[in-house]
N, C-alpha and C positions, 0 to 999 in steps of 0.2 A: 745442540745450541752452538752458535758461533758468536763470540764476544769480540767486538772491535772497540779498542780504547785508544785514547790519545788526548792531546791538549785541545783546548777550545779552538774552533775554526781551523782545524788541521786537515779537513777533507775526509773525515770518517764516513759520512753518508755517501759521498761520491765513490769512494773506494769500495765500500760494501756493495753498493748497487752494481758497480761494474764487475766486481769479482764474483758475486753470489746470485745475482738476479738473471744473468744471461740477457736474453732479448726481451724478456717480459717487463712491462712497466711496474715500478715499485710504488706501493701505497704505504707510506710511512705512518706509523702510529707514534705520536709524540708524547713522551713521558711527562711533559709539563702540564698536560691537561687531560690525558687519557684515564679512563676508569680502570679498575683492576680487571674487569671482564674484558675490556678492549685490549689490554696488555696481554692477558692470557691467550687471546685468540689471534693476536697479530703475528704476521710472518716477519715483518720488519719493524723494529722499534728503534727510534732515535731519541736522544736526550734521556736515557734511562736514569742518569744521575739525578735528573729533576723529578722523576717519578719516585726515586728513593727518598729524596728530600721531603716530598709530600707524605710519603709513608711514615717517615720518622717524626714528622710534625703532627701525626695523628689524623691526617685528612683521608687516609685510606686504611680500611680495617682489614688487616690480615697479619699473620705472624711473619715478621721479616726473616726469621730463621728458616722458614720453610719455602720462601718465595723462589729461591734458586731452583730447588727441586720441582716446584710447580711449573715454572717456566720450561724446564727441560722436558717434563712429562707431557704437558699439554700440546706442545708442538716442537718436537725434537730438532727440526732443521731451522728453527727461527734464527734471525740475525738481530743482534742487539748492539747498539752503539752507546757509548758513555764517555763523558769527559773523565780524565784522570783526576782524582781528588787529592793526590799527594803532592801535587805541584802548585806553585803559585803562592799568593799571599795568605797567611793564616788569618782567619777572621778574628776580630776583637771580641765579638759576641760569644759568650760561653755556649749558648744553645747551638749556634751555627757551627762552632768547633766540634761539638758532640755529634751533630747531624753529619758533618763531613767525615768524622771518624767512623760512624756507623755505616755510612754509604761506602766507604772504602772497604770495610769488612764484608759488606754484602757483595761488593764486586769481587772480592777474593773468593767468596763461596761460589759465585757464579762462574768464575774462571775455573774453579775446581770441577764444576758440573759440566763445563763446556767441552765439546769435542775439539774445537779450535779456538785459539785466542790470538788476535792480531793487534799490533800496536802501529798506529798510523802517525807519521810526522811528515808535514809538507806534502800530503797526499800520497805518500809512499808507504805501503804496508809491509810490515815484517812479522812473519808468523813466529810467535813465542811459545805456542803450545800446539 
């Protein structure tokens, strides 16, 4: 699995497509509305932080502690993009703070399971693992 993280609107999708898709067209599965099955089968996932938010709200039924391993096992070469959750304004709502913290922990597990981790700023990727 390849994890690409960065701030909102920093060019993560464009970077990932250019770096990892080669000449083939990319069919992105978006975490904001994809089902668990769609995410497990997708080669390219964008907005994974939104999928994680839905997971922690209880909209998706699976064990969050096992999700990183499931993603790696189902399609080892998949590319996943997600916004960094540790930057920006801390939400006032207690539930949103908790979801943000759990999302960050899930992304840490995913980084541990990933073969490569990239951080993108202004469209420029830097490999951090």
